[in-house]
C-alpha positions in Angstrom: 0.0 0.0 0.0 1.3 3.5 -0.9 2.4 5.7 1.9 -0.3 8.0 3.2 -0.2 11.4 4.9 -2.0 11.7 8.2 -3.0 15.4 8.3 -4.9 17.2 11.0 -7.2 20.1 10.4 -6.9 23.2 12.4 -9.5 24.6 14.8 -10.2 28.3 14.7 -9.3 30.5 17.6 -10.3 34.1 17.9 -7.5 35.0 20.3 -4.9 34.7 17.6 -5.6 38.4 16.7 -2.6 40.7 16.8 -4.6 42.8 19.2 -4.9 40.0 21.8 -3.0 40.3 25.1 -2.0 37.5 27.4 -0.7 37.5 30.9 2.6 35.8 31.6 1.0 33.1 33.7 -1.8 32.2 31.3 -2.1 28.5 30.4 -1.4 27.9 26.7 -4.2 26.0 24.9 -3.8 23.5 22.1 -6.4 23.6 19.3 -6.5 20.7 16.8 -8.5 17.6 16.0 -6.9 14.7 17.9 -7.8 11.1 18.3 -6.3 9.2 21.3 -5.7 6.1 19.2 -4.5 6.1 15.6 -3.3 3.5 13.1 -0.4 4.1 10.7 1.9 2.1 8.4 5.6 2.4 7.9 6.3 5.1 5.4 3.2 7.2 6.3 3.8 10.8 7.0 2.2 12.2 10.2 1.4 15.9 9.9 0.2 18.1 12.8 -0.2 21.8 12.6 -1.9 22.9 15.8 -2.9 26.3 16.9 -1.4 27.2 20.3 -2.8 30.2 22.2 -1.0 32.1 23.6 2.0 31.1 21.6 4.3 34.1 22.2 7.3 32.9 24.3 6.2 29.2 24.1 8.5 26.3 23.7 7.3 23.1 21.8 8.4 19.5 22.0 7.2 16.4 20.1 8.3 13.1 21.4 7.9 9.4 20.5 8.2 7.1 23.5 9.9 9.9 25.4 12.5 10.7 22.7 12.2 14.2 21.1 11.7 14.2 17.4 10.9 17.9 16.8 10.9 21.2 18.8 8.6 23.2 16.4 4.9 23.9 16.6 4.3 22.0 13.4 5.2 18.3 13.1 6.0 16.4 9.9 7.2 12.9 10.7 7.7 9.9 8.4 6.9 6.7 10.2 9.9 4.4 10.5 8.7 2.7 13.7 7.9 -1.0 13.4 6.2 -1.3 16.8 3.3 0.7 18.4 4.4 4.0 19.9 3.2 7.0 22.0 3.3 10.4 20.4 3.3 13.4 22.8 3.1 17.1 22.1 4.3 19.4 25.0 3.9 23.2 25.2 5.7 25.2 27.9 5.3 28.9 28.4 6.9 30.7 31.4 7.0 27.5 33.3 3.4 26.5 32.6 2.9 23.3 30.7 0.2 21.5 28.8 0.2 18.5 26.4 -1.6 16.0 24.2 -0.9 12.3 24.0 -1.9 9.7 21.5 -1.2 6.0 21.0 -0.2 5.1 17.5 -0.6 1.5 16.4 1.3 0.0 13.4 -1.3 -1.6 11.1 -1.1 -5.3 11.1 -2.6 -8.1 9.0 -6.2 -8.7 10.3 -6.2 -11.9 12.2 -9.5 -12.5 14.1 -9.1 -13.5 17.7 -10.1 -17.0 18.8 -13.2 -17.3 21.0 -15.5 -19.8 22.6 -18.7 -17.7 22.0 -19.3 -14.4 20.2 -19.0 -11.4 22.5 -20.8 -8.6 20.5 -20.6 -5.0 21.6 -23.1 -2.5 20.1 -21.8 1.1 20.3 -23.6 4.4 19.7 -22.1 5.8 16.5 -23.0 9.4 17.4 -21.3 9.6 20.8 -19.0 6.6 21.6 -15.4 7.3 22.6 -12.5 5.1 21.8 -12.0 4.8 25.6 -15.5 3.2 25.9 -14.5 0.2 23.8 -13.0 -2.8 25.7 -11.3 -4.4 22.8 -10.0 -7.3 24.9 -13.6 -8.2 25.9 -15.2 -8.4 22.4 -15.1 -10.4 19.3 -17.4 -8.3 17.1 -18.4 -4.6 17.3 -21.6 -3.2 15.7 -21.4 0.5 14.7 -25.0 0.9 15.8 -27.7 3.5 15.2 -25.5 4.6 12.3 -27.3 4.1 9.0 -30.9 5.1 9.4 -33.2 4.4 6.5 -35.9 7.0 5.8 -39.2 6.3 4.2 -38.1 7.9 0.9 -35.2 5.5 0.7 -32.5 8.0 1.7 -30.1 7.0 4.5 -28.9 9.2 7.3 -25.3 8.1 8.0 -24.7 9.1 11.6 -21.2 9.3 13.2 -19.3 9.4 9.9 -18.3 13.1 10.2 -17.1 13.2 13.8 -13.9 15.1 14.5 -12.9 12.8 17.3 -13.4 9.4 15.7 -12.4 8.5 12.1 -14.3 5.4 11.0 -11.5 3.9 9.0 -9.1 4.4 11.9 -11.6 2.8 14.3 -11.9 -0.2 12.0 -8.1 -0.4 11.8 -7.8 -0.4 15.6 -10.4 -3.1 15.8 -8.6 -5.2 13.3 -5.3 -4.8 15.2 -7.2 -6.2 18.2 -8.7 -9.1 16.2 -12.2 -7.7 16.2 -14.7 -7.5 13.3 -16.7 -4.3 12.8 -20.3 -4.4 11.3 -22.3 -1.5 9.9 -25.8 -1.2 11.5 -28.6 -0.4 9.0 -31.8 0.4 10.9 -35.1 2.1 10.9 -35.7 5.0 13.3 -35.3 4.0 16.9 -34.3 5.3 20.3 -30.5 5.1 20.6 -30.6 4.4 24.3 -33.3 1.7 24.5 -33.3 0.5 20.8 -37.0 0.9 20.9 -38.7 1.8 17.6 -41.2 4.7 17.5 -44.8 3.6 17.8 -46.7 3.6 14.5 -43.6 4.6 12.5 -42.1 2.2 9.9 -39.8 4.2 7.6 -37.5 1.2 6.8 -40.5 -0.9 5.8 -42.1 1.9 3.8 -38.8 2.4 1.9 -38.3 -1.1 0.8 -41.8 -1.7 -0.6 -40.6 -0.3 -3.9 -38.2 -2.5 -5.8 -36.2 0.4 -7.3 -35.8 2.0 -3.9 -34.6 -1.3 -2.5 -31.9 -1.5 -5.1 -30.8 2.1 -4.3 -30.7 1.5 -0.6 -28.6 -1.6 -1.0 -26.2 0.1 -3.4 -25.8 3.0 -1.0 -25.1 0.7 1.9 -22.6 -1.4 0.0 -20.8 1.7 -1.2 -20.2 2.8 2.4 -19.2 -0.7 3.4 -16.5 -0.7 0.7 -15.4 2.8 1.3 -14.7 2.3 5.0 -13.9 -1.4 5.0 -16.6 -2.8 7.3 -16.6 -6.5 7.9 -20.3 -7.0 7.7 -23.8 -5.6 7.8 -26.3 -5.8 10.6 -30.0 -5.2 9.7 -32.2 -3.9 12.4 -35.6 -3.7 10.8 -38.7 -1.8 11.9 -41.0 -3.2 14.6 -44.5 -3.8 13.5 -46.1 -2.4 16.7 -49.6 -2.4 15.1 -51.2 -5.6 13.9 -51.2 -5.8 10.1 -48.7 -3.0 9.6 -46.4 -5.2 7.6 -49.0 -6.1 4.9 -46.4 -7.0 2.4 -44.0 -9.5 4.0 -42.8 -10.6 0.5 -41.3 -7.2 0.0 -39.4 -7.5 3.3 -38.3 -10.9 2.4 -37.2 -9.7 -1.0 -35.0 -7.0 0.7 -33.4 -9.5 2.9 -32.7 -11.8 -0.1 -31.4 -9.0 -2.3 -29.0 -7.5 0.2 -27.7 -11.0 1.1 -27.1 -11.7 -2.6 -25.4 -8.3 -3.2 -23.1 -8.4 -0.2 -19.4 -9.5 -0.6 -18.7 -13.1 0.0 -15.2 -12.5 1.5 -13.9 -9.9 4.0 -12.6 -6.8 2.4 -9.6 -6.5 4.8 -8.7 -10.2 4.8 -10.1 -12.3 1.9 -9.5 -15.4 3.9 -12.2 -14.3 6.3 -16.0 -14.1 5.6 -18.1 -11.1 5.2 -20.9 -11.2 7.7 -24.7 -10.6 7.3 -26.5 -10.4 10.6 -29.9 -9.3 11.8 -31.3 -7.8 15.0 -34.8 -8.4 16.3 -36.8 -6.8 19.1 -38.9 -8.7 21.5 -42.7 -9.2 22.1 -45.8 -10.1 20.1 -44.7 -7.9 17.3 -42.2 -10.7 16.3 -45.1 -12.4 14.5 -45.2 -9.5 12.0 -41.6 -10.0 11.1 -41.7 -13.8 11.2 -43.1 -14.4 7.6 -40.2 -12.4 6.2 -37.4 -14.0 8.4 -38.4 -17.6 8.3 -37.8 -18.1 4.6 -34.4 -16.5 4.7 -33.1 -18.0 7.9 -30.1 -19.5 6.1 -29.1 -16.2 4.5 -27.8 -14.5 7.7 -24.8 -15.7 9.7 -26.4 -15.0 13.1 -29.3 -13.2 14.7 -29.3 -10.8 17.6 -32.3 -10.8 20.0 -32.8 -7.6 21.9 -34.1 -9.1 25.1 -34.9 -6.0 27.0 -37.3 -3.0 27.1 -40.3 -5.0 28.3 -42.4 -2.5 30.3 -45.3 -3.5 32.6 -48.1 -1.7 34.5 -46.7 -3.4 37.6 -43.0 -2.6 38.2 -40.9 -5.5 37.0 -37.6 -6.3 35.3 -37.5 -5.1 31.7 -34.9 -7.7 30.8 -35.8 -10.8 32.7 -34.3 -14.2 32.3 -37.6 -15.3 30.8 -37.4 -12.6 28.2 -33.9 -13.6 27.3 -34.7 -17.3 26.8 -38.2 -17.2 25.5 -37.6 -14.6 22.8 -34.5 -16.5 21.6 -36.4 -19.7 21.5 -39.2 -18.0 19.6 -37.0 -17.6 16.6 -35.5 -21.1 16.9 -38.9 -22.8 17.2 -40.9 -20.6 14.7 -38.3 -19.5 12.1 -36.2 -22.6 12.1 -33.0 -20.7 12.9 -30.3 -23.0 14.3 -29.5 -22.5 17.9 -25.8 -21.7 17.2 -26.9 -18.7 15.1 -28.7 -17.1 18.0 -27.0 -14.2 19.9 -29.3 -12.8 22.5 -28.4 -9.3 23.8 -28.4 -7.9 27.3 -28.9 -4.2 28.1 -26.5 -1.7 29.6 -29.3 0.4 30.8 -32.0 0.3 33.4 -35.7 1.1 33.8 -37.0 3.1 36.7 -40.7 3.2 37.8 -41.9 6.1 39.8 -45.7 6.3 40.1 -45.5 9.1 42.7 -48.7 7.8 44.4 -50.7 7.6 41.2 -53.0 4.6 41.1 -54.6 4.9 37.6 -51.6 3.6 35.6 -52.5 2.7 32.0 -50.6 1.9 28.9 -51.5 5.3 27.7 -49.8 7.2 30.6 -47.1 4.7 31.7 -44.4 6.7 29.9 -45.0 9.6 32.3 -43.9 7.4 35.2 -40.9 5.6 33.8 -37.4 6.6 33.0 -34.5 4.8 31.3 -30.9 5.4 32.3 -27.6 4.0 31.3 -25.8 1.6 33.5 -23.0 4.1 33.8 -25.4 6.7 35.2 -26.8 4.2 37.6 -23.3 3.4 38.9 -22.7 7.2 39.3 -25.2 7.3 42.2 -25.1 3.7 43.2 -21.5 2.5 42.9 -22.2 -1.1 44.0 -25.2 -1.6 41.7 -23.3 -4.1 39.6 -23.7 -6.6 42.4 -27.5 -6.7 42.1 -30.2 -6.5 39.4 -32.5 -4.0 41.0 -32.6 -1.1 43.5 -35.4 0.3 45.7 -35.4 3.6 43.9 -38.9 5.1 43.3 -41.1 2.1 42.7 -38.2 0.1 41.5 -35.1 0.5 39.3 -34.4 -2.6 37.2 -31.2 -3.4 35.2 -28.7 -6.2 34.5 -26.0 -6.5 37.1 -23.4 -9.2 37.4 -26.0 -11.8 38.6 -28.1 -11.4 35.5 -25.1 -11.4 33.2 -23.8 -14.6 34.8 -27.1 -16.3 34.5 -27.6 -15.3 30.9 -24.1 -16.3 29.8 -24.6 -19.7 31.4 -27.8 -20.0 29.4 -26.0 -19.2 26.2 -23.5 -22.0 26.9 -25.9 -24.6 28.1 -28.3 -24.0 25.1 -25.6 -24.0 22.5 -26.4 -20.5 21.3 -23.8 -18.6 19.3 -22.9 -15.9 21.8 -24.2 -12.9 23.6 -24.2 -9.2 23.0 -24.5 -5.9 25.0 -26.5 -2.8 24.0 -24.5 -0.6 24.2 -20.8 -0.6 25.3 -20.7 3.1 25.8 -23.4 2.9 28.5 -21.3 0.4 30.4 -18.7 1.0 33.1 -15.1 1.5 32.2 -13.6 -0.4 35.2 -14.0 -3.6 37.1 -17.8 -3.2 37.1 -18.0 -3.5 33.4 -20.9 -5.8 32.2 -19.1 -6.4 28.9 -15.9 -7.7 30.6 -18.0 -9.9 32.9 -20.0 -11.2 29.9 -16.9 -12.1 27.9 -15.4 -13.8 30.9 -18.5 -15.9 31.7 -18.7 -16.9 28.0 -15.3 -18.6 28.4 -13.4 -16.3 26.0 
């Protein structure tokens, strides 16, 4: 591969005006786009041209693994390193210092890590940080809530223009860690709970027309090829109203057509497959999707079951063990999907009920007395919540702690299912309380 130039765009800064005045003890600020983890190849040129303010009287130093390589504000460095390295930019002005640090990884041939069961992390494309991803604890990553299909067939690609995460770089980091990355193609849904919006089926509406189906598929595959994704995950609309999916043959045609058009081999390593996967929500609405899924059950490599978000008029767990097992078995028993292709997914968020003394609770007003919150937010106020599955907050706060994760991972193993997932990794803890790390450990990976 030809050498590339890694160039960083500048941020504007009004205080660069010649009229600006700065005190001697003012902290210099560094303005530039900066990712904490980046992947390069030998021969690539790293170019950084940051704005520093105030810069008068400032001293600059760029170091790799503690060895200075430049003492100017701008850096141009041709990569000769053969091992991963740490790049650091220091600014000193009148004894006051500030700095930026980034880990640079040397691109390696993508070799998937071995595993006992799939450990799938969904991440929120719009907000996830590199530091949210526990590469050592996952085998597959889904760039979720990212390609949202509108009713007119257009696609909103979310998270592809972020300054802090470059998709190609994220995929390269994943590959260096032996992890596959899948593009999530979905209908409109809540990015915290994965719940679809009631009475809204833009994905379904879009694929009713054959020409629109073709355009959607071509646009998806163009993005897959441009960024080097390892697969596609389809998260279709939820019927939510009986009879809404009046044309299941059109849904089935879309599933067949995208499976036919998808690459056979991985774009980064032709020795590996390109994956086609699907995510399904839980509940009676599964019957609306069943006529489209059952005939194509051999076209997809595995199926995620979002076993969470089950609200009730009486406070109860939204992600019970019963939901986890029964909804997975639904697709095995009714769609004929082999058990080893099922990957049920646990939530990294909780549901709080707070009726505030109200006794007339109905399905029409339940939303007024419930609140969803990330597992990370729960831990912020209840640091030991990971040890349990519920807390006596309001009329009950229900979530998956370690006891639930352990029980569900055990069910995956005993039933011969293909693995387990977590929605979403960026809602999880970043320390020993991480659900993802616990899940991966209990799966025997």
